[in-house]
All heavy atoms as a GROMACS GRO file, in nm:
protein
  610
    1MET      N    1   0.083  -0.120   0.004
    1MET     CA    2   0.005  -0.006   0.003
    1MET      C    3   0.089   0.126   0.000
    1MET      O    4   0.190   0.131   0.067
    1MET     CB    5  -0.089  -0.005   0.119
    1MET     CG    6  -0.184   0.114   0.132
    1MET     SD    7  -0.286   0.100   0.273
    1MET     CE    8  -0.422   0.197   0.224
    2ILE      N    9   0.052   0.219  -0.082
    2ILE     CA   10   0.125   0.350  -0.094
    2ILE      C   11   0.078   0.442   0.010
    2ILE      O   12  -0.044   0.454   0.030
    2ILE     CB   13   0.108   0.399  -0.237
    2ILE    CG1   14   0.163   0.307  -0.345
    2ILE    CG2   15   0.181   0.550  -0.242
    2ILE    CD1   16   0.132   0.344  -0.483
    3TYR      N   17   0.165   0.512   0.077
    3TYR     CA   18   0.136   0.602   0.189
    3TYR      C   19   0.103   0.743   0.117
    3TYR      O   20   0.195   0.781   0.036
    3TYR     CB   21   0.248   0.626   0.278
    3TYR     CG   22   0.222   0.725   0.379
    3TYR    CD1   23   0.136   0.720   0.481
    3TYR    CD2   24   0.288   0.854   0.368
    3TYR    CE1   25   0.104   0.822   0.571
    3TYR    CE2   26   0.272   0.958   0.452
    3TYR     CZ   27   0.170   0.944   0.552
    3TYR     OH   28   0.145   1.047   0.650
    4MET      N   29  -0.004   0.800   0.144
    4MET     CA   30  -0.041   0.921   0.090
    4MET      C   31  -0.079   1.017   0.214
    4MET      O   32  -0.169   0.987   0.289
    4MET     CB   33  -0.164   0.913  -0.003
    4MET     CG   34  -0.126   0.828  -0.121
    4MET     SD   35  -0.281   0.802  -0.205
    4MET     CE   36  -0.240   0.647  -0.284
    5ASP      N   37  -0.017   1.134   0.226
    5ASP     CA   38  -0.041   1.228   0.329
    5ASP      C   39  -0.161   1.312   0.288
    5ASP      O   40  -0.151   1.411   0.219
    5ASP     CB   41   0.069   1.303   0.362
    5ASP     CG   42   0.059   1.395   0.481
    5ASP    OD1   43  -0.055   1.405   0.544
    5ASP    OD2   44   0.158   1.463   0.523
    6LEU      N   45  -0.283   1.263   0.332
    6LEU     CA   46  -0.409   1.337   0.286
    6LEU      C   47  -0.412   1.477   0.333
    6LEU      O   48  -0.461   1.566   0.274
    6LEU     CB   49  -0.528   1.257   0.325
    6LEU     CG   50  -0.540   1.121   0.267
    6LEU    CD1   51  -0.673   1.044   0.324
    6LEU    CD2   52  -0.539   1.124   0.116
    7GLU      N   53  -0.364   1.505   0.453
    7GLU     CA   54  -0.361   1.633   0.518
    7GLU      C   55  -0.284   1.731   0.424
    7GLU      O   56  -0.320   1.846   0.395
    7GLU     CB   57  -0.313   1.631   0.654
    7GLU     CG   58  -0.333   1.766   0.722
    7GLU     CD   59  -0.308   1.765   0.877
    7GLU    OE1   60  -0.315   1.650   0.938
    7GLU    OE2   61  -0.265   1.863   0.934
    8GLU      N   62  -0.167   1.686   0.385
    8GLU     CA   63  -0.078   1.768   0.304
    8GLU      C   64  -0.147   1.793   0.157
    8GLU      O   65  -0.138   1.911   0.116
    8GLU     CB   66   0.055   1.698   0.270
    8GLU     CG   67   0.147   1.776   0.181
    8GLU     CD   68   0.268   1.691   0.154
    8GLU    OE1   69   0.316   1.620   0.248
    8GLU    OE2   70   0.325   1.704   0.044
    9ILE      N   71  -0.213   1.692   0.114
    9ILE     CA   72  -0.284   1.703  -0.018
    9ILE      C   73  -0.396   1.816  -0.012
    9ILE      O   74  -0.403   1.904  -0.095
    9ILE     CB   75  -0.335   1.572  -0.070
    9ILE    CG1   76  -0.220   1.474  -0.104
    9ILE    CG2   77  -0.425   1.596  -0.196
    9ILE    CD1   78  -0.262   1.338  -0.125
   10TYR      N   79  -0.488   1.797   0.090
   10TYR     CA   80  -0.600   1.891   0.090
   10TYR      C   81  -0.554   2.035   0.122
   10TYR      O   82  -0.609   2.136   0.083
   10TYR     CB   83  -0.711   1.840   0.173
   10TYR     CG   84  -0.706   1.858   0.321
   10TYR    CD1   85  -0.725   1.977   0.387
   10TYR    CD2   86  -0.672   1.751   0.398
   10TYR    CE1   87  -0.728   1.992   0.520
   10TYR    CE2   88  -0.674   1.761   0.540
   10TYR     CZ   89  -0.706   1.883   0.594
   10TYR     OH   90  -0.695   1.894   0.743
   11LYS      N   91  -0.444   2.052   0.205
   11LYS     CA   92  -0.397   2.188   0.223
   11LYS      C   93  -0.328   2.246   0.101
   11LYS      O   94  -0.348   2.362   0.067
   11LYS     CB   95  -0.300   2.186   0.348
   11LYS     CG   96  -0.370   2.166   0.483
   11LYS     CD   97  -0.271   2.166   0.595
   11LYS     CE   98  -0.350   2.146   0.725
   11LYS     NZ   99  -0.256   2.137   0.839
   12LYS      N  100  -0.251   2.166   0.027
   12LYS     CA  101  -0.180   2.214  -0.084
   12LYS      C  102  -0.276   2.248  -0.198
   12LYS      O  103  -0.255   2.346  -0.267
   12LYS     CB  104  -0.088   2.100  -0.132
   12LYS     CG  105   0.000   2.133  -0.261
   12LYS     CD  106   0.083   2.020  -0.292
   12LYS     CE  107   0.154   2.048  -0.426
   12LYS     NZ  108   0.233   1.935  -0.467
   13ARG      N  109  -0.387   2.181  -0.212
   13ARG     CA  110  -0.483   2.200  -0.324
   13ARG      C  111  -0.601   2.280  -0.272
   13ARG      O  112  -0.696   2.299  -0.347
   13ARG     CB  113  -0.541   2.058  -0.366
   13ARG     CG  114  -0.438   1.977  -0.445
   13ARG     CD  115  -0.418   2.043  -0.587
   13ARG     NE  116  -0.282   2.018  -0.612
   13ARG     CZ  117  -0.204   2.107  -0.690
   13ARG    NH1  118  -0.253   2.223  -0.732
   13ARG    NH2  119  -0.082   2.062  -0.728
   14ASN      N  120  -0.589   2.347  -0.150
   14ASN     CA  121  -0.691   2.436  -0.105
   14ASN      C  122  -0.838   2.371  -0.097
   14ASN      O  123  -0.930   2.434  -0.129
   14ASN     CB  124  -0.698   2.563  -0.186
   14ASN     CG  125  -0.762   2.682  -0.113
   14ASN    OD1  126  -0.757   2.686   0.009
   14ASN    ND2  127  -0.819   2.769  -0.190
   15ILE      N  128  -0.832   2.254  -0.056
   15ILE     CA  129  -0.960   2.179  -0.020
   15ILE      C  130  -0.988   2.198   0.129
   15ILE      O  131  -0.898   2.182   0.204
   15ILE     CB  132  -0.956   2.036  -0.065
   15ILE    CG1  133  -0.931   2.024  -0.221
   15ILE    CG2  134  -1.068   1.953  -0.028
   15ILE    CD1  135  -0.904   1.883  -0.270
   16PRO      N  136  -1.115   2.230   0.157
   16PRO     CA  137  -1.146   2.263   0.297
   16PRO      C  138  -1.118   2.169   0.410
   16PRO      O  139  -1.067   2.201   0.513
   16PRO     CB  140  -1.295   2.300   0.296
   16PRO     CG  141  -1.327   2.335   0.152
   16PRO     CD  142  -1.235   2.248   0.073
   17ASN      N  143  -1.137   2.047   0.371
   17ASN     CA  144  -1.109   1.945   0.486
   17ASN      C  145  -1.103   1.802   0.413
   17ASN      O  146  -1.126   1.790   0.289
   17ASN     CB  147  -1.216   1.937   0.587
   17ASN     CG  148  -1.350   1.913   0.527
   17ASN    OD1  149  -1.381   1.820   0.463
   17ASN    ND2  150  -1.443   2.014   0.568
   18LYS      N  151  -1.057   1.699   0.492
   18LYS     CA  152  -1.029   1.571   0.443
   18LYS      C  153  -1.159   1.500   0.394
   18LYS      O  154  -1.151   1.413   0.312
   18LYS     CB  155  -0.952   1.484   0.546
   18LYS     CG  156  -1.024   1.463   0.670
   18LYS     CD  157  -0.936   1.387   0.769
   18LYS     CE  158  -1.005   1.370   0.902
   18LYS     NZ  159  -0.923   1.304   1.003
   19TYR      N  160  -1.269   1.542   0.452
   19TYR     CA  161  -1.402   1.470   0.409
   19TYR      C  162  -1.438   1.517   0.262
   19TYR      O  163  -1.473   1.435   0.188
   19TYR     CB  164  -1.517   1.504   0.508
   19TYR     CG  165  -1.471   1.460   0.646
   19TYR    CD1  166  -1.438   1.558   0.736
   19TYR    CD2  167  -1.461   1.333   0.676
   19TYR    CE1  168  -1.400   1.520   0.862
   19TYR    CE2  169  -1.428   1.293   0.808
   19TYR     CZ  170  -1.399   1.384   0.895
   19TYR     OH  171  -1.352   1.337   1.032
   20ILE      N  172  -1.410   1.641   0.224
   20ILE     CA  173  -1.447   1.688   0.102
   20ILE      C  174  -1.336   1.635  -0.002
   20ILE      O  175  -1.361   1.599  -0.110
   20ILE     CB  176  -1.443   1.842   0.084
   20ILE    CG1  177  -1.562   1.882   0.172
   20ILE    CG2  178  -1.453   1.890  -0.055
   20ILE    CD1  179  -1.586   2.038   0.182
   21LEU      N  180  -1.212   1.618   0.049
   21LEU     CA  181  -1.111   1.552  -0.026
   21LEU      C  182  -1.140   1.410  -0.066
   21LEU      O  183  -1.132   1.367  -0.185
   21LEU     CB  184  -0.968   1.554   0.038
   21LEU     CG  185  -0.851   1.467  -0.021
   21LEU    CD1  186  -0.820   1.537  -0.152
   21LEU    CD2  187  -0.738   1.471   0.072
   22THR      N  188  -1.204   1.343   0.021
   22THR     CA  189  -1.242   1.208   0.008
   22THR      C  190  -1.351   1.204  -0.097
   22THR      O  191  -1.351   1.114  -0.190
   22THR     CB  192  -1.299   1.143   0.140
   22THR    OG1  193  -1.193   1.150   0.238
   22THR    CG2  194  -1.341   0.995   0.113
   23LEU      N  195  -1.448   1.294  -0.094
   23LEU     CA  196  -1.556   1.302  -0.197
   23LEU      C  197  -1.496   1.332  -0.331
   23LEU      O  198  -1.545   1.273  -0.438
   23LEU     CB  199  -1.655   1.403  -0.166
   23LEU     CG  200  -1.749   1.380  -0.034
   23LEU    CD1  201  -1.831   1.491  -0.001
   23LEU    CD2  202  -1.829   1.256  -0.063
   24VAL      N  203  -1.396   1.423  -0.334
   24VAL     CA  204  -1.339   1.459  -0.468
   24VAL      C  205  -1.264   1.346  -0.531
   24VAL      O  206  -1.280   1.311  -0.642
   24VAL     CB  207  -1.244   1.581  -0.450
   24VAL    CG1  208  -1.168   1.602  -0.581
   24VAL    CG2  209  -1.328   1.697  -0.411
   25ILE      N  210  -1.194   1.270  -0.449
   25ILE     CA  211  -1.121   1.148  -0.488
   25ILE      C  212  -1.207   1.049  -0.533
   25ILE      O  213  -1.192   0.977  -0.638
   25ILE     CB  214  -1.022   1.109  -0.377
   25ILE    CG1  215  -0.906   1.205  -0.368
   25ILE    CG2  216  -0.965   0.962  -0.411
   25ILE    CD1  217  -0.812   1.183  -0.245
   26SER      N  218  -1.313   1.015  -0.453
   26SER     CA  219  -1.407   0.905  -0.500
   26SER      C  220  -1.481   0.940  -0.634
   26SER      O  221  -1.502   0.849  -0.701
   26SER     CB  222  -1.502   0.882  -0.384
   26SER     OG  223  -1.590   0.983  -0.360
   27ALA      N  224  -1.510   1.066  -0.642
   27ALA     CA  225  -1.585   1.107  -0.765
   27ALA      C  226  -1.499   1.092  -0.886
   27ALA      O  227  -1.522   1.043  -0.992
   27ALA     CB  228  -1.634   1.254  -0.768
   28ARG      N  229  -1.366   1.132  -0.872
   28ARG     CA  230  -1.266   1.105  -0.976
   28ARG      C  231  -1.244   0.960  -1.010
   28ARG      O  232  -1.234   0.922  -1.118
   28ARG     CB  233  -1.133   1.183  -0.939
   28ARG     CG  234  -1.025   1.164  -1.046
   28ARG     CD  235  -1.061   1.221  -1.183
   28ARG     NE  236  -0.955   1.215  -1.271
   28ARG     CZ  237  -0.976   1.207  -1.407
   28ARG    NH1  238  -1.088   1.222  -1.451
   28ARG    NH2  239  -0.873   1.201  -1.481
   29ALA      N  240  -1.235   0.878  -0.908
   29ALA     CA  241  -1.213   0.732  -0.923
   29ALA      C  242  -1.328   0.677  -1.009
   29ALA      O  243  -1.314   0.584  -1.080
   29ALA     CB  244  -1.194   0.665  -0.791
   30ARG      N  245  -1.451   0.714  -0.972
   30ARG     CA  246  -1.572   0.682  -1.042
   30ARG      C  247  -1.566   0.717  -1.193
   30ARG      O  248  -1.596   0.637  -1.279
   30ARG     CB  249  -1.695   0.719  -0.978
   30ARG     CG  250  -1.824   0.670  -1.047
   30ARG     CD  251  -1.958   0.712  -0.984
   30ARG     NE  252  -1.961   0.657  -0.853
   30ARG     CZ  253  -2.026   0.550  -0.825
   30ARG    NH1  254  -2.092   0.485  -0.916
   30ARG    NH2  255  -2.038   0.501  -0.698
   31GLN      N  256  -1.523   0.836  -1.215
   31GLN     CA  257  -1.504   0.885  -1.350
   31GLN      C  258  -1.410   0.795  -1.426
   31GLN      O  259  -1.444   0.752  -1.539
   31GLN     CB  260  -1.460   1.024  -1.357
   31GLN     CG  261  -1.553   1.134  -1.321
   31GLN     CD  262  -1.490   1.270  -1.331
   31GLN    OE1  263  -1.368   1.286  -1.322
   31GLN    NE2  264  -1.567   1.382  -1.333
   32LEU      N  265  -1.294   0.768  -1.366
   32LEU     CA  266  -1.197   0.683  -1.438
   32LEU      C  267  -1.257   0.538  -1.457
   32LEU      O  268  -1.220   0.490  -1.562
   32LEU     CB  269  -1.078   0.674  -1.350
   32LEU     CG  270  -0.990   0.811  -1.336
   32LEU    CD1  271  -0.884   0.790  -1.234
   32LEU    CD2  272  -0.936   0.848  -1.470
   33SER      N  273  -1.322   0.489  -1.365
   33SER     CA  274  -1.373   0.352  -1.378
   33SER      C  275  -1.478   0.336  -1.485
   33SER      O  276  -1.494   0.224  -1.539
   33SER     CB  277  -1.420   0.291  -1.246
   33SER     OG  278  -1.542   0.359  -1.214
   34GLU      N  279  -1.554   0.440  -1.513
   34GLU     CA  280  -1.666   0.444  -1.608
   34GLU      C  281  -1.622   0.472  -1.747
   34GLU      O  282  -1.694   0.446  -1.840
   34GLU     CB  283  -1.778   0.535  -1.556
   34GLU     CG  284  -1.840   0.492  -1.433
   34GLU     CD  285  -1.943   0.584  -1.388
   34GLU    OE1  286  -1.948   0.706  -1.434
   34GLU    OE2  287  -2.026   0.551  -1.303
   35ARG      N  288  -1.498   0.530  -1.763
   35ARG     CA  289  -1.453   0.558  -1.892
   35ARG      C  290  -1.392   0.444  -1.960
   35ARG      O  291  -1.304   0.378  -1.905
   35ARG     CB  292  -1.349   0.670  -1.886
   35ARG     CG  293  -1.412   0.803  -1.850
   35ARG     CD  294  -1.320   0.920  -1.860
   35ARG     NE  295  -1.255   0.929  -1.987
   35ARG     CZ  296  -1.152   1.010  -2.013
   35ARG    NH1  297  -1.110   1.095  -1.929
   35ARG    NH2  298  -1.101   1.021  -2.132
   36ARG      N  299  -1.440   0.409  -2.082
   36ARG     CA  300  -1.388   0.289  -2.149
   36ARG      C  301  -1.266   0.311  -2.232
   36ARG      O  302  -1.188   0.227  -2.252
   36ARG     CB  303  -1.499   0.240  -2.242
   36ARG     CG  304  -1.628   0.208  -2.183
   36ARG     CD  305  -1.653   0.066  -2.151
   36ARG     NE  306  -1.779   0.046  -2.093
   36ARG     CZ  307  -1.792  -0.039  -1.984
   36ARG    NH1  308  -1.689  -0.095  -1.939
   36ARG    NH2  309  -1.909  -0.051  -1.940
   37ASP      N  310  -1.235   0.443  -2.254
   37ASP     CA  311  -1.122   0.472  -2.340
   37ASP      C  312  -0.997   0.491  -2.258
   37ASP      O  313  -0.883   0.521  -2.316
   37ASP     CB  314  -1.156   0.605  -2.424
   37ASP     CG  315  -1.180   0.723  -2.348
   37ASP    OD1  316  -1.233   0.704  -2.238
   37ASP    OD2  317  -1.155   0.834  -2.394
   38VAL      N  318  -1.003   0.489  -2.129
   38VAL     CA  319  -0.888   0.507  -2.038
   38VAL      C  320  -0.851   0.373  -1.970
   38VAL      O  321  -0.930   0.307  -1.912
   38VAL     CB  322  -0.912   0.614  -1.932
   38VAL    CG1  323  -0.804   0.619  -1.836
   38VAL    CG2  324  -0.949   0.748  -1.990
   39TYR      N  325  -0.725   0.329  -2.000
   39TYR     CA  326  -0.679   0.216  -1.940
   39TYR      C  327  -0.579   0.253  -1.822
   39TYR      O  328  -0.490   0.345  -1.839
   39TYR     CB  329  -0.596   0.117  -2.029
   39TYR     CG  330  -0.542  -0.006  -1.970
   39TYR    CD1  331  -0.633  -0.098  -1.927
   39TYR    CD2  332  -0.415  -0.010  -1.943
   39TYR    CE1  333  -0.578  -0.214  -1.855
   39TYR    CE2  334  -0.358  -0.122  -1.875
   39TYR     CZ  335  -0.442  -0.222  -1.833
   39TYR     OH  336  -0.394  -0.329  -1.767
   40CYS      N  337  -0.596   0.203  -1.716
   40CYS     CA  338  -0.520   0.255  -1.590
   40CYS      C  339  -0.456   0.120  -1.538
   40CYS      O  340  -0.514   0.021  -1.499
   40CYS     CB  341  -0.621   0.307  -1.490
   40CYS     SG  342  -0.543   0.392  -1.349
   41ASN      N  343  -0.313   0.130  -1.539
   41ASN     CA  344  -0.241   0.022  -1.477
   41ASN      C  345  -0.256   0.022  -1.317
   41ASN      O  346  -0.252  -0.083  -1.257
   41ASN     CB  347  -0.093   0.043  -1.509
   41ASN     CG  348  -0.059   0.006  -1.656
   41ASN    OD1  349  -0.137  -0.074  -1.712
   41ASN    ND2  350   0.047   0.060  -1.706
   42ASP      N  351  -0.266   0.143  -1.265
   42ASP     CA  352  -0.286   0.156  -1.124
   42ASP      C  353  -0.440   0.133  -1.074
   42ASP      O  354  -0.520   0.132  -1.166
   42ASP     CB  355  -0.243   0.297  -1.066
   42ASP     CG  356  -0.101   0.323  -1.106
   42ASP    OD1  357  -0.017   0.233  -1.095
   42ASP    OD2  358  -0.070   0.441  -1.126
   43LYS      N  359  -0.459   0.111  -0.962
   43LYS     CA  360  -0.604   0.110  -0.916
   43LYS      C  361  -0.658   0.256  -0.932
   43LYS      O  362  -0.590   0.352  -0.932
   43LYS     CB  363  -0.607   0.072  -0.766
   43LYS     CG  364  -0.568  -0.061  -0.756
   43LYS     CD  365  -0.580  -0.111  -0.608
   43LYS     CE  366  -0.519  -0.249  -0.594
   43LYS     NZ  367  -0.593  -0.344  -0.518
   44TYR      N  368  -0.792   0.259  -0.953
   44TYR     CA  369  -0.863   0.395  -0.981
   44TYR      C  370  -0.843   0.480  -0.870
   44TYR      O  371  -0.822   0.614  -0.894
   44TYR     CB  372  -1.003   0.359  -1.021
   44TYR     CG  373  -1.024   0.285  -1.147
   44TYR    CD1  374  -1.082   0.169  -1.143
   44TYR    CD2  375  -0.982   0.332  -1.262
   44TYR    CE1  376  -1.098   0.093  -1.260
   44TYR    CE2  377  -1.007   0.266  -1.384
   44TYR     CZ  378  -1.058   0.145  -1.381
   44TYR     OH  379  -1.074   0.077  -1.493
   45ILE      N  380  -0.847   0.440  -0.740
   45ILE     CA  381  -0.823   0.527  -0.638
   45ILE      C  382  -0.688   0.595  -0.637
   45ILE      O  383  -0.670   0.711  -0.609
   45ILE     CB  384  -0.862   0.454  -0.496
   45ILE    CG1  385  -1.004   0.409  -0.489
   45ILE    CG2  386  -0.813   0.543  -0.382
   45ILE    CD1  387  -1.101   0.538  -0.467
   46SER      N  388  -0.584   0.504  -0.660
   46SER     CA  389  -0.454   0.565  -0.664
   46SER      C  390  -0.429   0.664  -0.772
   46SER      O  391  -0.375   0.772  -0.752
   46SER     CB  392  -0.342   0.455  -0.681
   46SER     OG  393  -0.358   0.354  -0.581
   47LYS      N  394  -0.495   0.637  -0.888
   47LYS     CA  395  -0.483   0.732  -1.004
   47LYS      C  396  -0.560   0.850  -0.964
   47LYS      O  397  -0.521   0.962  -0.998
   47LYS     CB  398  -0.539   0.665  -1.128
   47LYS     CG  399  -0.538   0.752  -1.246
   47LYS     CD  400  -0.402   0.795  -1.295
   47LYS     CE  401  -0.412   0.868  -1.424
   47LYS     NZ  402  -0.296   0.952  -1.443
   48ALA      N  403  -0.674   0.849  -0.900
   48ALA     CA  404  -0.756   0.961  -0.869
   48ALA      C  405  -0.667   1.053  -0.768
   48ALA      O  406  -0.672   1.176  -0.770
   48ALA     CB  407  -0.886   0.918  -0.800
   49VAL      N  408  -0.618   0.993  -0.661
   49VAL     CA  409  -0.531   1.063  -0.570
   49VAL      C  410  -0.415   1.139  -0.646
   49VAL      O  411  -0.384   1.255  -0.613
   49VAL     CB  412  -0.471   0.970  -0.463
   49VAL    CG1  413  -0.374   1.050  -0.378
   49VAL    CG2  414  -0.588   0.918  -0.364
   50GLU      N  415  -0.349   1.070  -0.739
   50GLU     CA  416  -0.245   1.123  -0.821
   50GLU      C  417  -0.292   1.251  -0.889
   50GLU      O  418  -0.232   1.340  -0.901
   50GLU     CB  419  -0.192   1.018  -0.911
   50GLU     CG  420  -0.079   1.071  -0.992
   50GLU     CD  421  -0.036   0.961  -1.095
   50GLU    OE1  422  -0.014   0.845  -1.045
   50GLU    OE2  423  -0.007   0.997  -1.219
   51ASP      N  424  -0.410   1.226  -0.958
   51ASP     CA  425  -0.479   1.339  -1.027
   51ASP      C  426  -0.508   1.460  -0.943
   51ASP      O  427  -0.479   1.575  -0.976
   51ASP     CB  428  -0.605   1.296  -1.110
   51ASP     CG  429  -0.581   1.205  -1.220
   51ASP    OD1  430  -0.457   1.187  -1.257
   51ASP    OD2  431  -0.669   1.150  -1.273
   52VAL      N  432  -0.556   1.441  -0.828
   52VAL     CA  433  -0.592   1.551  -0.731
   52VAL      C  434  -0.458   1.620  -0.694
   52VAL      O  435  -0.443   1.733  -0.681
   52VAL     CB  436  -0.669   1.501  -0.614
   52VAL    CG1  437  -0.680   1.614  -0.506
   52VAL    CG2  438  -0.815   1.459  -0.661
   53THR      N  439  -0.353   1.537  -0.654
   53THR     CA  440  -0.235   1.588  -0.600
   53THR      C  441  -0.165   1.671  -0.709
   53THR      O  442  -0.110   1.773  -0.670
   53THR     CB  443  -0.130   1.470  -0.568
   53THR    OG1  444  -0.205   1.395  -0.462
   53THR    CG2  445  -0.003   1.515  -0.517
   54ASN      N  446  -0.163   1.636  -0.833
   54ASN     CA  447  -0.109   1.705  -0.941
   54ASN      C  448  -0.191   1.814  -0.995
   54ASN      O  449  -0.149   1.884  -1.089
   54ASN     CB  450  -0.070   1.617  -1.052
   54ASN     CG  451   0.038   1.507  -1.020
   54ASN    OD1  452   0.120   1.542  -0.924
   54ASN    ND2  453   0.030   1.398  -1.071
   55GLY      N  454  -0.312   1.841  -0.943
   55GLY     CA  455  -0.392   1.957  -0.984
   55GLY      C  456  -0.466   1.934  -1.119
   55GLY      O  457  -0.520   2.025  -1.173
   56LYS      N  458  -0.486   1.808  -1.154
   56LYS     CA  459  -0.557   1.777  -1.272
   56LYS      C  460  -0.716   1.769  -1.256
   56LYS      O  461  -0.780   1.755  -1.344
   56LYS     CB  462  -0.516   1.643  -1.330
   56LYS     CG  463  -0.375   1.648  -1.373
   56LYS     CD  464  -0.328   1.510  -1.429
   56LYS     CE  465  -0.184   1.510  -1.469
   56LYS     NZ  466  -0.148   1.371  -1.532
   57VAL      N  467  -0.757   1.789  -1.126
   57VAL     CA  468  -0.902   1.777  -1.102
   57VAL      C  469  -0.944   1.914  -1.028
   57VAL      O  470  -0.881   1.957  -0.944
   57VAL     CB  471  -0.930   1.656  -1.003
   57VAL    CG1  472  -1.069   1.659  -0.951
   57VAL    CG2  473  -0.882   1.531  -1.060
   58ASN      N  474  -1.052   1.966  -1.086
   58ASN     CA  475  -1.119   2.076  -1.030
   58ASN      C  476  -1.243   2.036  -0.960
   58ASN      O  477  -1.309   1.933  -1.008
   58ASN     CB  478  -1.149   2.189  -1.127
   58ASN     CG  479  -1.021   2.234  -1.197
   58ASN    OD1  480  -0.922   2.268  -1.121
   58ASN    ND2  481  -1.024   2.257  -1.322
   59TYR      N  482  -1.286   2.103  -0.864
   59TYR     CA  483  -1.416   2.066  -0.788
   59TYR      C  484  -1.492   2.195  -0.761
   59TYR      O  485  -1.429   2.315  -0.759
   59TYR     CB  486  -1.386   1.990  -0.664
   59TYR     CG  487  -1.331   2.073  -0.543
   59TYR    CD1  488  -1.422   2.125  -0.450
   59TYR    CD2  489  -1.201   2.111  -0.543
   59TYR    CE1  490  -1.372   2.205  -0.348
   59TYR    CE2  491  -1.150   2.180  -0.434
   59TYR     CZ  492  -1.235   2.235  -0.342
   59TYR     OH  493  -1.178   2.312  -0.248
   60LYS      N  494  -1.614   2.182  -0.733
   60LYS     CA  495  -1.686   2.304  -0.702
   60LYS      C  496  -1.800   2.259  -0.598
   60LYS      O  497  -1.862   2.156  -0.611
   60LYS     CB  498  -1.761   2.348  -0.831
   60LYS     CG  499  -1.854   2.467  -0.806
   60LYS     CD  500  -1.921   2.514  -0.944
   60LYS     CE  501  -2.009   2.622  -0.924
   60LYS     NZ  502  -2.068   2.662  -1.051
   61ILE      N  503  -1.802   2.339  -0.482
   61ILE     CA  504  -1.900   2.298  -0.383
   61ILE      C  505  -2.024   2.375  -0.421
   61ILE      O  506  -2.025   2.505  -0.431
   61ILE     CB  507  -1.851   2.337  -0.252
   61ILE    CG1  508  -1.725   2.259  -0.207
   61ILE    CG2  509  -1.959   2.321  -0.134
   61ILE    CD1  510  -1.662   2.294  -0.075
   62ILE      N  511  -2.139   2.303  -0.432
   62ILE     CA  512  -2.268   2.377  -0.465
   62ILE      C  513  -2.355   2.378  -0.340
   62ILE      O  514  -2.363   2.276  -0.256
   62ILE     CB  515  -2.334   2.281  -0.560
   62ILE    CG1  516  -2.261   2.272  -0.694
   62ILE    CG2  517  -2.479   2.343  -0.594
   62ILE    CD1  518  -2.313   2.175  -0.803
   63ASN      N  519  -2.403   2.500  -0.307
   63ASN     CA  520  -2.484   2.515  -0.185
   63ASN      C  521  -2.614   2.442  -0.206
   63ASN      O  522  -2.667   2.438  -0.313
   63ASN     CB  523  -2.511   2.664  -0.174
   63ASN     CG  524  -2.395   2.744  -0.134
   63ASN    OD1  525  -2.300   2.684  -0.068
   63ASN    ND2  526  -2.386   2.861  -0.165
   64PRO      N  527  -2.653   2.369  -0.097
   64PRO     CA  528  -2.786   2.297  -0.107
   64PRO      C  529  -2.904   2.400  -0.124
   64PRO      O  530  -2.902   2.508  -0.093
   64PRO     CB  531  -2.791   2.231   0.032
   64PRO     CG  532  -2.709   2.311   0.122
   64PRO     CD  533  -2.595   2.371   0.042
   65VAL      N  534  -3.007   2.341  -0.179
   65VAL     CA  535  -3.128   2.419  -0.208
   65VAL      C  536  -3.190   2.455  -0.076
   65VAL      O  537  -3.204   2.372   0.016
   65VAL     CB  538  -3.226   2.338  -0.286
   65VAL    CG1  539  -3.355   2.417  -0.315
   65VAL    CG2  540  -3.159   2.294  -0.426
   66GLN      N  541  -3.235   2.573  -0.064
   66GLN     CA  542  -3.305   2.616   0.063
   66GLN      C  543  -3.443   2.577   0.068
   66GLN      O  544  -3.509   2.582  -0.036
   66GLN     CB  545  -3.299   2.776   0.065
   66GLN     CG  546  -3.153   2.827   0.080
   66GLN     CD  547  -3.080   2.790   0.207
   66GLN    OE1  548  -3.134   2.778   0.311
   66GLN    NE2  549  -2.958   2.762   0.188
   67ARG      N  550  -3.486   2.528   0.180
   67ARG     CA  551  -3.627   2.487   0.195
   67ARG      C  552  -3.726   2.608   0.202
   67ARG      O  553  -3.674   2.714   0.272
   67ARG     CB  554  -3.647   2.404   0.332
   67ARG     CG  555  -3.599   2.267   0.308
   67ARG     CD  556  -3.651   2.181   0.418
   67ARG     NE  557  -3.589   2.238   0.548
   67ARG     CZ  558  -3.669   2.264   0.660
   67ARG    NH1  559  -3.797   2.245   0.664
   67ARG    NH2  560  -3.623   2.301   0.762
   68SER      N  561  -3.832   2.598   0.148
   68SER     CA  562  -3.936   2.712   0.173
   68SER      C  563  -4.013   2.676   0.296
   68SER      O  564  -4.009   2.570   0.353
   68SER     CB  565  -4.037   2.709   0.046
   68SER     OG  566  -4.109   2.594   0.042
   69ASP      N  567  -4.084   2.773   0.355
   69ASP     CA  568  -4.148   2.766   0.473
   69ASP      C  569  -4.265   2.659   0.462
   69ASP      O  570  -4.295   2.605   0.581
   69ASP     CB  571  -4.206   2.901   0.526
   69ASP     CG  572  -4.103   2.995   0.557
   69ASP    OD1  573  -3.980   2.947   0.595
   69ASP    OD2  574  -4.118   3.113   0.554
   70ASN      N  575  -4.319   2.641   0.360
   70ASN     CA  576  -4.432   2.543   0.355
   70ASN      C  577  -4.391   2.404   0.322
   70ASN      O  578  -4.483   2.322   0.311
   70ASN     CB  579  -4.539   2.600   0.259
   70ASN     CG  580  -4.491   2.622   0.125
   70ASN    OD1  581  -4.374   2.597   0.095
   70ASN    ND2  582  -4.570   2.669   0.025
   71GLU      N  583  -4.268   2.367   0.317
   71GLU     CA  584  -4.224   2.234   0.288
   71GLU      C  585  -4.224   2.163   0.424
   71GLU      O  586  -4.188   2.208   0.523
   71GLU     CB  587  -4.080   2.232   0.234
   71GLU     CG  588  -4.073   2.266   0.084
   71GLU     CD  589  -3.939   2.244   0.024
   71GLU    OE1  590  -3.870   2.151   0.071
   71GLU    OE2  591  -3.891   2.334  -0.050
   72PRO      N  592  -4.268   2.033   0.420
   72PRO     CA  593  -4.268   1.951   0.541
   72PRO      C  594  -4.126   1.920   0.582
   72PRO      O  595  -4.035   1.901   0.493
   72PRO     CB  596  -4.353   1.835   0.513
   72PRO     CG  597  -4.347   1.821   0.358
   72PRO     CD  598  -4.327   1.965   0.306
   73THR      N  599  -4.103   1.900   0.707
   73THR     CA  600  -3.971   1.857   0.757
   73THR      C  601  -3.968   1.713   0.776
   73THR      O  602  -4.081   1.655   0.808
   73THR     CB  603  -3.929   1.934   0.879
   73THR    OG1  604  -4.029   1.917   0.990
   73THR    CG2  605  -3.915   2.081   0.860
   74ALA      N  606  -3.857   1.642   0.770
   74ALA     CA  607  -3.856   1.509   0.794
   74ALA      C  608  -3.838   1.476   0.937
   74ALA      O  609  -3.779   1.546   1.018
   74ALA     CB  610  -3.733   1.444   0.709
   0.00000   0.00000   0.00000
């Protein structure tokens, strides 16, 4: 197993915290696994971490939709 310093990665790439970093990496790994034209010798997670570390992945945090007053709460 390759050691990856996640704290260093998210600070270097200006990602707010390690939980969002995890979401970004998992989304990238899913993209890689679903693309038929890309062959990856490494595991998709390792390649996704490499892409994030090298700045090849951009992310955007979208604010959740605000509830209106007449919507029922769960």
